[in-house]
C-alpha positions in Angstrom: 23.4 14.5 -33.1 20.3 16.1 -31.0 16.8 15.5 -32.3 14.2 18.5 -31.6 11.0 19.2 -32.9 8.8 22.7 -32.8 5.6 22.8 -30.6 2.9 23.9 -32.8 0.1 23.6 -30.2 -0.7 23.3 -26.5 -3.7 22.0 -24.6 -3.1 22.2 -20.9 -0.7 19.4 -19.9 -0.6 18.2 -23.8 1.6 20.0 -25.9 1.9 19.1 -30.2 5.0 18.9 -32.3 4.1 18.4 -35.9 6.0 16.4 -38.6 8.3 13.8 -38.1 10.5 14.1 -35.1 12.3 10.6 -35.0 11.4 10.7 -31.2 10.5 7.4 -29.5 7.3 6.2 -28.2 7.8 6.5 -24.5 10.6 8.6 -24.8 11.6 11.5 -21.9 12.2 14.9 -23.8 12.8 18.2 -22.7 9.8 21.2 -23.5 10.6 24.5 -24.2 12.7 27.1 -23.0 12.4 26.2 -19.4 13.1 22.7 -20.5 9.9 21.5 -18.9 10.2 17.8 -18.3 7.8 15.8 -20.7 7.2 12.0 -21.9 6.0 11.0 -26.4 2.8 9.1 -25.3 1.6 9.3 -29.2 3.4 9.0 -32.6 2.4 9.1 -36.0 4.0 10.6 -39.6 1.9 13.8 -39.6 2.4 15.2 -35.3 3.9 14.0 -32.4 1.9 14.1 -28.9 3.4 15.1 -25.5 2.2 15.1 -21.6 4.2 17.4 -19.9 4.6 16.9 -16.2 4.9 20.4 -14.9 2.6 23.6 -15.5 2.4 24.4 -19.4 1.3 28.2 -18.9 3.4 30.6 -20.4 5.1 28.0 -23.3 3.9 29.4 -26.7 4.3 27.2 -30.7 7.4 27.3 -31.4 9.4 26.7 -28.6 11.7 23.5 -29.1 11.3 20.1 -27.1 14.5 18.0 -27.0 14.6 14.2 -27.0 16.8 12.6 -24.5 16.6 9.1 -25.8 16.0 7.3 -22.6 12.2 6.4 -21.1 11.1 8.5 -17.8 13.2 6.5 -15.5 14.0 6.6 -11.9 17.7 6.7 -9.8 17.7 3.7 -7.5 20.0 4.0 -5.0 20.9 4.7 -1.3 18.7 7.6 0.1 15.8 6.7 -1.3 14.7 6.0 2.2 13.7 8.8 4.7 12.8 10.9 1.8 9.9 13.1 0.1 9.6 13.0 -3.5 6.8 14.1 -5.9 5.6 12.2 -8.8 8.7 12.1 -11.0 11.3 11.2 -7.9 12.2 14.8 -7.4 13.1 15.5 -3.7 10.6 18.4 -2.6 13.5 19.1 0.4 15.4 20.1 -2.6 13.2 21.7 -4.5 12.0 24.2 -1.3 15.7 25.5 -1.4 15.2 26.3 -4.5 11.8 27.6 -5.2 10.1 27.7 -2.1 6.9 26.6 -0.7 5.4 26.1 -4.6 7.9 24.0 -7.2 8.8 26.5 -9.6 8.6 25.6 -13.2 12.1 24.2 -15.0 13.0 23.2 -11.5 16.6 21.0 -12.1 17.5 18.6 -9.2 19.1 15.3 -8.6 16.7 12.7 -7.5 19.2 11.6 -5.1 22.1 13.4 -3.4 25.4 12.8 -5.0 27.8 14.3 -2.8 26.9 12.6 0.4 29.7 9.6 0.8 28.3 6.3 1.8 30.1 3.7 4.2 30.3 1.0 2.1 31.2 -3.0 2.2 31.8 -4.4 -0.9 30.7 -8.2 -1.6 32.3 -9.3 -4.8 35.7 -10.2 -5.9 37.9 -9.5 -8.8 37.4 -13.4 -10.6 34.0 -13.6 -9.4 31.5 -14.0 -12.6 28.2 -11.9 -11.5 24.8 -11.3 -13.4 22.4 -8.9 -12.8 20.8 -9.1 -9.1 23.9 -9.7 -8.2 25.0 -7.4 -4.8 27.9 -5.8 -5.4 28.4 -3.9 -1.9 25.7 -3.1 0.9 25.5 0.2 2.9 23.7 1.0 6.1 21.1 3.1 4.1 19.3 4.1 7.8 19.4 2.1 10.7 16.7 -0.1 10.1 17.6 -1.2 6.7 20.5 -2.4 4.7 20.9 -1.6 1.4 22.1 -3.8 -1.3 23.3 -2.3 -4.0 23.0 -4.8 -7.0 24.1 -5.6 -10.6 21.4 -4.3 -12.9 19.0 -6.8 -14.4 20.6 -6.7 -18.2 24.1 -6.7 -17.2 26.6 -9.6 -16.8 30.4 -10.4 -16.9 33.7 -10.9 -14.9 34.5 -9.0 -12.2 38.3 -7.2 -13.5 38.4 -4.7 -10.4 36.7 -3.8 -7.1 37.2 -0.7 -4.7 38.3 -1.8 -1.0 35.6 -0.7 1.4 35.2 2.7 2.5 33.5 5.6 2.0 32.0 6.6 -2.1 29.5 8.7 -3.5 26.6 7.2 -5.6 28.2 7.7 -9.0 31.7 7.0 -8.2 32.8 3.3 -9.5 33.1 0.4 -7.6 33.3 -2.2 -10.1 34.9 -2.8 -13.2 33.2 -5.9 -15.1 35.0 -7.5 -17.9 31.1 -8.4 -20.3 30.3 -10.9 -22.7 31.5 -8.7 -25.6 35.0 -7.7 -24.3 33.9 -4.6 -23.0 34.9 -3.4 -20.1 31.5 -1.1 -18.0 32.1 0.5 -14.4 29.4 -0.5 -12.1 28.2 2.3 -9.4 25.7 2.5 -6.2 23.0 4.1 -8.7 21.1 2.6 -11.6 18.3 3.5 -13.3 14.6 1.8 -14.4 11.9 3.0 -16.3 9.0 3.5 -14.1 6.4 2.0 -16.6 7.9 -1.7 -16.9 8.4 -4.4 -14.2 11.7 -5.1 -12.7 12.5 -8.9 -14.0 12.7 -12.1 -11.7 12.8 -15.5 -11.6 9.5 -16.6 -10.8 6.0 -15.6 -8.6 5.1 -17.7 -5.8 1.9 -18.4 -4.5 1.0 -15.9 -2.0 0.5 -18.3 1.1 2.2 -15.5 4.1 -0.2 -13.1 5.6 0.9 -9.1 6.0 0.0 -9.1 9.7 -1.5 -5.1 10.4 -2.4 -5.9 13.9 -5.7 -4.9 12.8 -8.2 -7.5 14.0 -10.9 -7.1 11.1 -8.2 -7.2 8.7 -5.8 -10.3 9.8 -8.8 -12.1 11.2 -11.9 -11.5 8.7 -10.5 -10.4 6.0 -6.6 -11.0 5.1 -4.0 -9.8 2.7 -0.8 -12.0 2.1 2.6 -10.7 1.6 2.7 -10.1 -2.2 -1.2 -9.4 -2.0 -3.8 -6.9 -3.5 -6.3 -5.0 -1.6 -8.7 -1.8 -2.7 -10.2 0.2 0.5 -13.0 2.0 -1.0 -15.0 4.2 0.8 -16.7 8.0 0.1 -15.5 11.0 1.6 -14.7 10.9 5.4 -15.3 7.1 6.0 -11.4 6.6 7.0 -9.7 5.0 3.6 -6.4 6.8 4.6 -6.5 6.7 8.3 -6.7 2.8 7.4 -3.4 2.8 5.5 -1.8 5.2 7.9 -2.9 2.3 10.5 -1.1 -0.5 8.3 1.8 1.8 7.4 2.6 1.8 11.6 1.7 -1.0 12.7 2.3 -3.6 9.2 5.2 -6.2 9.8 5.9 -5.3 5.9 10.0 -4.2 5.7 9.4 -0.9 3.9 6.7 1.0 3.4 6.0 3.4 0.0 3.3 5.7 1.0 1.6 7.6 -2.4 -0.3 10.5 -1.8 -1.6 10.7 -5.5 -3.9 13.8 -6.0 -5.0 13.8 -2.5 -5.4 17.3 -0.6 -2.5 19.1 0.0 -3.8 19.6 3.9 -4.2 15.5 4.1 -0.7 15.0 2.6 0.9 17.9 5.4 -0.5 15.6 8.2 1.2 12.7 6.5 4.2 13.9 6.6 4.1 15.7 9.7 2.9 12.4 11.5 5.6 10.1 10.0 8.1 12.2 10.6 7.1 12.0 14.4 6.1 8.5 14.5 8.6 5.5 16.1 8.7 2.3 14.7 7.6 -0.1 17.3 10.2 -2.8 15.7 13.1 -1.0 16.0 12.3 2.3 18.5 13.6 4.1 15.4 11.8 6.9 13.7 9.3 5.4 11.5 10.8 7.1 8.6 13.7 5.1 8.2 12.1 2.7 6.4 9.9 5.0 4.9 9.5 7.0 1.3 6.9 9.1 0.7 5.6 10.5 -2.5 3.8 14.0 -2.9 2.0 14.7 -5.6 -0.9 16.6 -4.7 -4.6 17.3 -6.1 -2.9 21.1 -7.0 0.3 19.5 -8.9 -0.1 18.9 -12.7 -2.2 15.9 -14.0 0.4 14.0 -15.9 2.7 13.7 -12.7 -0.4 12.5 -11.0 -0.7 9.7 -13.4 3.2 9.1 -13.1 3.6 9.0 -9.4 2.0 5.6 -8.8 4.8 3.9 -11.3 7.2 6.1 -9.8 6.1 4.4 -6.3 5.7 0.8 -7.6 9.3 0.8 -9.3 10.5 1.7 -6.2 8.8 -1.0 -4.3 10.2 -3.2 -6.5 14.1 -2.4 -6.2 14.0 -3.1 -2.4 11.8 -6.4 -3.5 14.8 -7.3 -5.5 16.5 -6.7 -2.2 14.7 -9.4 -0.4 12.7 -6.9 2.0 8.7 -7.2 1.8 7.3 -4.1 0.6 3.8 -2.1 1.2 2.5 0.0 -1.6 -0.2 2.8 0.0 -1.8 4.0 -2.7 -3.9 7.3 -1.9 -6.0 7.3 -3.8 -6.3 5.8 -7.1 -9.4 7.4 -8.0 -7.4 10.7 -8.6 -4.9 8.9 -10.4 -8.0 7.5 -12.8 -8.9 11.2 -12.7 -5.8 12.2 -13.7 -6.0 9.7 -17.0 -9.4 11.0 -17.3 -8.1 14.4 -18.2 -5.4 13.7 -20.4 -8.2 11.4 -22.3 -10.1 14.5 -22.7 -7.1 16.6 -24.4 -6.0 13.8 -26.4 -9.7 13.9 -27.8 -10.5 10.3 -27.3 -13.7 8.6 -27.4 -14.2 8.4 -23.5 -16.1 5.3 -22.1 -17.8 5.3 -18.6 -18.7 8.0 -17.0 -15.7 9.7 -19.3 -13.1 7.4 -17.9 -10.9 6.5 -21.1 -11.6 3.2 -22.2 -8.4 1.5 -21.5 -9.0 2.3 -17.3 -9.1 -1.4 -16.7 -5.8 -2.7 -18.6 -4.0 0.3 -16.5 -5.7 -0.6 -13.4 -5.1 -4.2 -14.1 -1.3 -3.7 -15.2 -0.6 -1.5 -11.6 -2.1 -4.4 -9.8 -0.3 -7.1 -11.5 3.2 -5.6 -10.2 2.4 -7.0 -6.5 3.8 -10.3 -5.8 5.4 -12.7 -3.7 8.7 -13.1 -6.0 12.1 -15.1 -6.4 14.3 -12.0 -7.3 17.4 -12.7 -9.4 19.8 -13.0 -7.5 17.6 -16.3 -5.5 16.8 -14.1 -2.5 12.7 -13.6 -2.0 10.8 -10.2 -1.8 7.3 -9.2 -2.2 5.4 -6.3 -2.9 2.2 -5.4 -1.3 -0.5 -3.2 -2.6 -3.3 -1.4 -1.0 -5.0 1.2 -3.3 -7.7 2.9 -1.7 -10.4 4.1 -3.8 -12.7 7.1 -3.7 -15.9 6.8 -5.3 -18.4 10.1 -5.4 -21.0 9.8 -3.1 -19.8 6.5 -1.8 -21.5 4.6 -5.0 -19.4 1.3 -5.4 -21.1 0.9 -8.8 -18.6 3.3 -10.2 -15.8 2.0 -12.9 -12.8 2.5 -10.6 -14.3 0.9 -7.7 -15.9 -2.0 -10.0 -12.5 -2.4 -12.3 -10.7 -2.3 -9.3 -12.8 -5.2 -7.7 -11.7 -7.2 -10.8 -8.2 -7.0 -9.9 -7.5 -7.4 -6.4 -8.4 -10.5 -3.7 -8.9 -8.6 -0.8 -12.0 -5.8 -0.9 -12.0 -3.9 2.4 -15.2 -1.8 2.0 -16.2 0.9 4.3 -18.9 2.2 5.3 -20.5 5.5 5.4 -23.0 4.7 8.9 -19.7 2.9 10.7 -17.7 6.2 10.5 -20.8 8.5 11.6 -21.1 6.1 14.8 -17.6 6.0 15.2 -16.8 2.6 14.8 -13.5 2.4 13.4 -11.9 0.7 11.4 -15.2 1.3 9.5 -14.8 -1.8 7.2 -17.8 -3.5 7.1 -18.3 -7.0 7.7 -21.1 -7.8 5.3 -19.7 -6.3 2.1 -16.2 -7.1 2.4 -14.0 -10.4 1.3 -10.5 -12.0 1.2 -10.2 -14.4 -1.5 -6.8 -15.2 0.8 -8.2 -16.8 3.4 -7.6 -20.5 1.9 -4.2 -19.7 0.9 -3.3 -18.6 4.1 -5.0 -21.2 6.3 -1.8 -23.7 6.5 0.2 -20.4 8.1 -2.5 -19.7 10.1 -2.6 -23.1 11.4 1.1 -23.8 11.9 2.1 -20.2 12.9 -0.9 -19.4 15.4 -3.1 -22.5 16.0 -5.3 -25.0 13.7 -8.5 -23.3 15.7 -8.0 -20.2 14.5 -9.6 -20.3 11.1 -12.6 -22.1 12.6 -13.0 -19.4 15.1 -12.9 -16.8 12.5 -15.7 -19.0 10.5 -17.9 -19.1 13.5 -17.6 -15.3 14.3 -18.3 -14.4 10.5 -21.3 -16.7 10.6 -22.8 -14.9 13.5 -22.5 -11.5 12.1 -24.1 -13.5 8.7 -26.8 -14.3 11.4 -27.5 -11.1 13.2 -28.0 -9.0 9.4 -30.9 -11.7 8.4 -32.2 -11.3 12.4 -32.0 -7.3 12.1 -34.4 -7.3 9.2 -37.1 -8.8 10.9 -36.3 -6.6 14.0 -37.0 -3.0 11.6 -39.6 -4.6 11.0 -41.5 -5.8 13.6 -39.3 -5.1 16.7 -36.9 -7.3 18.6 -39.4 -8.7 21.7 -41.0 -11.0 19.3 -37.6 -12.8 18.7 -36.8 -16.6 20.8 -34.3 -16.2 22.8 -31.9 -18.1 21.3 -32.0 -15.6 18.4 -32.0 -12.5 21.0 -29.1 -13.9 21.8 -27.2 -14.1 18.4 -28.5 -10.3 18.6 -26.6 -9.8 22.1 -23.2 -12.1 20.9 -22.9 -10.0 17.4 -22.7 -6.5 19.0 -20.0 -8.1 21.6 -18.7 -9.2 18.3 -18.8 -5.7 16.9 -17.7 -3.4 20.4 -15.4 -6.0 21.6 -13.2 -7.6 18.4 -14.1 -5.5 15.3 -13.8 -1.8 16.6 -10.3 -0.9 17.0 -9.2 2.3 19.2 -6.3 3.6 17.4 -5.4 6.1 20.7 -5.1 3.3 23.0 -1.6 1.6 23.9 -2.9 -1.7 23.4 -5.5 -2.0 21.1 -3.9 0.1 18.6 -2.2 -2.6 17.1 -3.0 -6.7 18.7 -0.5 -9.8 17.8 -2.2 -12.9 16.6 -2.1 -14.4 19.9 -4.3 -11.9 21.4 -7.1 -12.3 18.4 -7.2 -15.7 19.0 -8.1 -15.2 22.6 -10.5 -12.7 22.1 -12.7 -14.7 19.9 -12.3 -18.1 21.8 -13.7 -15.8 25.0 -16.5 -14.6 23.1 -17.4 -18.0 21.0 -16.9 -20.2 24.9 -19.8 -17.1 26.2 -21.4 -17.9 23.4 -21.3 -21.8 23.9 -22.2 -21.0 27.8 -25.1 -18.5 27.1 -26.5 -20.6 24.6 -26.5 -23.8 27.1 -28.4 -21.6 29.3 -30.9 -20.5 27.1 -31.7 -24.5 26.1 -32.4 -24.9 29.7 -35.3 -21.7 29.1 -33.4 -19.4 31.3 -35.0 -15.9 29.5 -32.0 -13.9 28.2 -33.1 -10.6 30.4 -31.4 -13.1 33.3 -28.2 -13.4 31.4 -28.1 -9.5 30.7 -28.7 -8.8 34.0 -25.3 -10.8 34.9 -23.0 -8.0 33.0 -21.2 -10.5 31.8 -21.2 -9.6 28.0 -19.9 -5.9 28.8 -16.9 -7.1 30.6 -16.1 -9.3 27.7 -16.4 -6.2 25.3 -14.0 -4.7 27.9 -11.2 -7.1 27.8 -9.9 -5.6 24.5 -8.5 -2.6 26.9 -8.0 -4.3 30.0 -5.8 -7.0 29.3 -2.3 -6.1 27.7 -1.0 -7.6 24.4 1.9 -9.6 26.3 0.2 -10.9 28.5 -2.5 -13.4 26.9 -2.6 -15.8 30.1 -5.0 -13.5 31.7 -7.8 -14.5 28.9 -7.8 -17.5 31.6 -9.4 -15.4 34.4 -11.9 -14.5 32.1 -12.8 -18.5 30.9 -12.9 -18.7 35.0 -15.8 -15.7 35.2 -17.8 -17.0 32.1 -17.7 -20.6 33.8 -18.7 -18.5 37.6 -21.2 -16.8 35.4 -22.8 -20.0 34.1 -23.0 -21.2 37.5 -24.6 -18.2 39.3 -27.4 -18.2 37.1 -27.9 -21.5 37.3 -28.5 -21.3 41.0 -30.3 -18.5 41.1 -32.7 -20.2 38.6 -32.9 -23.4 40.0 
């Protein structure tokens, strides 16, 4: 029996139905004559409240709302990668065929291609007992990724029949199971999962492996772990999106889910065009082969914007269950919070700080908590790392979204307007940023890079902090009154800022730097500091040291030494030794 209700009130994306409809909380519904997609968000005896994921203009009281019996879900099967979806997993390429440049209301398209045939290799046999997470077949989804189709988490039974290897669509039955209650169930490649419910796992691991990004300020100073969470807050034009682009291009995650949540349409267009042209440095194949884009721009309905983040994280969890490391770029969670605020206002809820709903913190925590390094139901290990951009109005980090996000992430990359305007990129400020993962990752750095790595990193941070303290004095009375050892701190800190922290995304060697080169660069800078400090203690003035031009040479080493020739750093060590000897001879 079809359950229906009659619309009696409409307030933007919120629709009300009078009376007891017998709808269920979080149930997906079809709204009005055009059958727009909606979701039940509030229930009581007298009325049902629904949020609609499409434009509600033209709907009128008296039209019917029809229940589906299911929650808002995504289809999980081959075809997700190298695709672009809207906030509720409708492929934009298919929508464009039907409605052109703009999404028309009531568009009905399948999330994934139901007619495409995939070459399938079966991995189970009759008589085998299988359970949630067991891989039933493998499909080469793209040149870079093997898609492992799994038993849905709640299903368990004995295999009765298996189709031979061959070419199948995502809905054709592949395996027939006998369930524990004796009934038979057919399994195909596709399965559905509600977006607001995390996919189950066996256990959560501590985050002990870094997500290598190739960006020196991130990998060395403020690292994020695989399965970790990070916030990238910054005002307009400070480089939030570009920082996420660099991580998406160069990080060692297996799969990238990029969620454009409420961003400008032209910015998303740039993302779509850039990503489709990029070549993956790891495989030499197009980067889109391991990327999915969810585009929900600022002119799309706010309810779909609110859902887009959950759609993205559900897709990420699905690939994590296959044993992959997935990185989510959420750009931006502030726009998502603004969608929450608008919906809350329409629902006439009591506003909290700056008009945001009182449940903003719990919604943010529920999203970031879905990150983690996990043991999956099938025994494999996978991770979901979440990197969320935050767009505080006027660059004010004390506003509610930034402050609540800081409570739930362990990595904070604070972008600075003055650095961005000075063309220092990435514009992540070393004094406002932090990472709580450094202690967890120290053993990995010791085993895989060098036992000196963390110590070198700490020395760099100490010098930068000393520079900050000294600059307070310099601003008041100038640098001439400082003793030479403090002038040296300022000079070495300049070398660190320009030669190490600043990075050129358009330089073939500097855009992505391996860990070994990052360590060598730190060692050269610290060796220069040690030699210069020794000269200062012999009463050599800093002006004499600066005449040698050694500081500029060390700054330029990031360009002069190719990433695959770390042995060339030995020449810089010799150059510093020669500089030391020359200064001694001249002033003997």
